[in-house]
N, C-alpha and C positions, 0 to 999 in steps of 0.2 A: 450439593456443595459446588459452587462455581469454580471453574479453573481460573488460575491467575494468568495474566498476560505473559506470553512467551517472548523471548528475545532471540532474534536471528540476525546473522550477517546477511549482506546482500547476496553473497554466493549461496548461502543456505536457502534463502528465499527463492532464488532462481531455480535451485534444484527441485523445489516444490512446484514452481510455476511452469516449468518447461515440460514436465512429465505428461505424457498422454494420460488423461484421466479416465479411469473406468470405475463407475459407481459400483461399489460392492454392497452397500447398504444405504438406508436413508440417512444415516449419520455420516456417511463418507462423501460429503459435498466437495465440489471443486472450489479451491481457494480463489479469492478475488484480491488483486493487488490494488490498494487504495493510495494514490499519490495525493498528498494533502498540501502540496506547495501551491504557489500562485500562478495564474496564467502567464505573467511575464517570465517566471522561472521556467515554465514548460516551453515557452517560445524561444527564450534566449539561451538557456542552459541545456535543455533537452529533457526527454522523459523516457521511461522504459518503452521499448519497441513492442507495442501490443501485437503486431503481426508475427513476432518471433515467439510468442507465448501461446500455450493452449488455454491458459487461464485468462479471464477478463481483466482489463485495466479500467479502473474507475478514477477519474480525476475530479476531486472535489476539495476545495480549499478549506483548511482549518485555520481559524484565527480566534484568539481569546475572546474577542467581543462579538463573535458570530457563531458561538457554539450551538445555539438552538437551530440556526439555519443549516449548519453542517450536519447535525444529527437528523434533521428532517430529510435532507438530500440523501444521506446514507440509508435511512430507513426506506425511502422510496426506491432507491436503486437496488438495495439488497434487503428485501423484506424478510427473508428466512434468516433468523438470528442464529441458526446452527451453521451457517456458511462460514468457513474459515476466512478471516480477514487479515491481510498482511499490510501494515501501514508503512509508508515511505515518505520522507521529506528530504531536505538538503543534508541534515546532519544527524537525524534521529531524535531531535528534541520535540519539534512540533508533532511528529508522528507518535511519539510517546504519549503526549497529551490527548491526541485524537483517539489513540487506542484505549486509553483509560476511559474516555468519554463513551466510546462504543461498548466497552465492557460493562460500565455502570448502567448503560441503557439496556443491557440484557444479551448482548452478543456473547456467545459461549466460547468461541475459539478465536482469540485475538493475539496477534503478534506484532511486535515493533521491530523494524529493520534498523538496528542500532548504528550502523555505519553510514546510513543514508545514501543519497544519490551521489554526493560529492565527498564523502569521508571527512567530516570535520571533527567528530568526537568518538567514533566507534572503534571497536577492536579489529574490524576488517579493513578492506581497502575502499569500500563504497561501491556503488553500482557501476559508475562510469570507469573508475580506476581498475575495477576487476575485469574490465573488458566485456561486460554484459551488454546485450543488445539495447541500443538506445536510438532515439530518433529526435528530430526537431520539428516543431510546428512553425512553419514560416508565417510571418505576419501577412495578412491579406495584401495582395498587390505586390509582394516581393518575390 
């Protein structure tokens, strides 16, 4: 029986991502943070600071009309479907859809960060408002 998608706040996700990961068993894989926003959002709003986490950060845009491309990129970047995936967007809505898509594709441990990067709809404060490490990707030449 497949587990259903988990719901986390940005703070709860950070607690999982910042811990030094020690593999105990084959099923105890290091989580991956998947930011599904767009390149302009990453550049202008910021993104989680990958240097501050022990877990990897994957930036791959989810859009309703590009679901197949999103899934192909996810499967290529994270081929082990037992890897825990934590999905993040601005408000928790796009990440919810991306997490459902991943779960339906066979990923076994999927979580949605419901308060997102900017806390638009979730129960927490969001990544940035919680003071969690973030960075900006400057445009080339700036």
